[in-house]
N, C-alpha and C positions, 0 to 999 in steps of 0.2 A: 807889367806883368806880361809874360809870353802868352801868345794866344795858342790854343792846341787845336789839332785839326781833328775833326769828328766827321765820319761819314753817316749819313742819313740811314743806310742800311745798317744792319747788324752784322757782327763779324761772319755769320754763315751765310750772308748774301753777298759776300765778296767773292767775285768771279776771277778765275785766273785764266789768261789768254791761252794757255796750254794745258788743259785740265788734264790729258793723257800723259804727259811729260811730268806733270806734278805729281800725280798719284803714283805713277810708275816709279819715279825717284824714290818717293817715301816706301813704296812697297820694296824695291831692290835694297835699299839702306837696311830696312827692318829685317829682310832675309839674311843679310849679310851679317848683322849684329847675331841673329839667331844661331847662324852657322858657325860664327867664331865662339861663341858661348859653348855651343855643342863640342866643338873640337877641343877645347880647353878640357872641358869635362872629361870627354871619352879618352884623350891622350894624356892627361894629367900634365899638361904644358906648364 
């Protein structure tokens, strides 16, 4: 049987080395998705 890696901490306890870049990337990606949806809706592309 294959062994599975588990962390002692929960998923919310995992820290990223670059939190600003991590959350900034998700924020920019989310805004890009909203802008794309809005453009399609407004311009009827």
